[in-house]
N, C-alpha and C positions, 0 to 999 in steps of 0.2 A: 614644214619640217618632216623629214623622212621618219618612218616608223622605226622604233628601236630594233625590231626584228629584222629590218632591212639593213641596218648599219652595224649591228653586233657581229663581229667576225665569226663567232661560234654558230650563231644563227644562220649566217650566210653559208657557212660550210655545210650545215645540215640541209638547208634548202638545195644547195648545189648537188649534194650527194643524192638526195631524193629525186631531183629532176633528172640527174644523170642516169640513175637506176631505171627510172621509168622509160627514158629514151632507149636504153639498151633492151628492156623487156618488150617494148612496142615493136622492135625489129623482129622479135621472136614470135609474137602472137598478138591477137586483137586486143584492143583496150578493154573490151567487155570481159576478157578472160584473165585480166590482171587484178590481183587482190592487193590490199594494203600490206598483207604479210609478205607477198612476193616482193613488193617494193622495198619494205624495211629490211628484209633479209638481204637483198641485193645491195642496198645502200649501207648496210651494217650500222643501222640506227634502230632505236627501239620505237615501239608503236606510239608511245606517249609523245615522242619527239615529232612523229608524223602529224599528230593531232594538234601540236602547237602551231603548225604552219598551214595545214590543209584540212578540209572537212572530209574529203573522200578522194578516190583515184581520179575522178573527173576534174575535180578542183585542181589537183596536182597537174594533170595534163593541160588544163587551160593555162596555168601559170607557166609551165615549161614551154608551151607553144608560143605564148605572147612574149616570153623572155627571148626565145630564139629569134622571133621575127623582129623584135625591137633591136637586138644586137645586129642583125643584118641591115636594117634601115639606118641605124646610127653610124655604121661603118661606111655606108654608101656615100659617094661623092655627090655634092650638090651641083646639079647641071642647070645652069642659067640659060634662058632662051637664046641669048646671043652667042653662046659658046658652040663651037663645032666639035664638041666631044662625041663620044659614042653612046648616045642615050639608049639605043636599042640594045647595046651590049650590057648596059646597066640593068635594063629590064630582063634580059636573058639571065643575069646573075640572080635576080629575084626568083625567076622560074626554076633555075638550077637548085637554089636553096630549097624551094618547095618540093621539088622532085627528090632531093636527097633525104627529106624528112616526110615523104609522102604518106606513110602509114599514120604518123602523128597528125598531120594536117587533115587527112581524110577522116580520121576519127573525130576531130574537132569541128570540121566544117560540113560533114554530111548531114543527112536528114535528122539523125539522132544526136547531132553535135551540140556545140555550145554557142548560144546566142551571145554570151559574154565575149567569147573569142571573136566571133564574127564582127561584133560592134567594135571591139578593140582594134582589130586589124583594119577595119574601114577607117576608123579615126586616125590611126597611125599613118596609113597611106595618104589620107586627105591632108594631114599636116605636112608630110614630105612633099606632096605635090604643091601645096600652097607656098612652101618655102622655095621650091624650084621656080615657081612663077613670080614670086615677089622678090627673090634675090636675098642674099645674105653675105656677110664677110667670112662666114665659116666654110671651110672646104668640105666638111662632112655634115651629116644630119645629127651628130652627137649632141649638138646644142639646140636642137629644134624646140620650140615652145610646147608646153603641155596642151595648150588650147590655141585656137586660131579664131579670128573673126569669121562671121558667116561668109562662106565662100562656095557658092553653088557650083562653079566649074570644078573646083577641087573635089567636092563631094561626088559630082557626076563621074569624074575620071577615076576616083577611088572605087566607086561602086562598079564601074566597068572592069577595072583591073581585078578586083576581088571576085566578081562574077566569073571572069575568065579563069582565074585560079581554081575556083570551085568546080567549074565545068571540066577543066583539064584533069583534075584529080578524079572526078567521078568516072571519066573515060579511061583511066589508067595511065595518064600522062603520055599520050601518043606523040611521036615526033620528038625533036630535041628542043630544049629551052630556047636555043638560038632561032630555030625555025618559027616557034610560036611567037617570040618577040618580034621577029621580022614581019610576021603576018598581021599582028595587031597594032604595031607601032604607027602606021599611017592613019589608022582610025583614031587612036588616042590623040595624035597631033591635030587631026581635023577637029575632033571634039574640043580640044583645048583652045585652038585658035578661034573657034566659033563662039566660045564662051568668054573670050577676052574683050 
């Protein structure tokens, strides 16, 4: 059963306003330079409302980052192995999303980042890969399960993809998302078919 904080409309609005304010602020300056007062002022909510939802700015950043990534994955099409869709294009969209929010993801995934976010992204990617490999009737990942059975190939591919994202961010996102997707796609396919 979802937490009342996640289902109450007023609570959802407050969280959305705070996360939106942080995303705006992080485009202006580093996460380490953003205070709770900066966020609450930008979101037009009071400090006590902030503390109803988050412990500090890093907790808010982790929530905002995981929410953004979950929305991206949920909207992605499920690509089954037998389909001749454009899987490298889907991968390029993931890299494009990361590049569009590079400052946030860099703050969350760098050496001083959040292990919670890294673990969440790895799990979310592994679930999506498991669903791709196992198949589903759902056209998108919106109905993906919260947990999957032990799936070493999915874990391996998720780790490879997340490691590529982290390295790309650290290097300033060189090249285009499409170029990066095209370069790593054959390696992911090879690793995925070797694990099946």
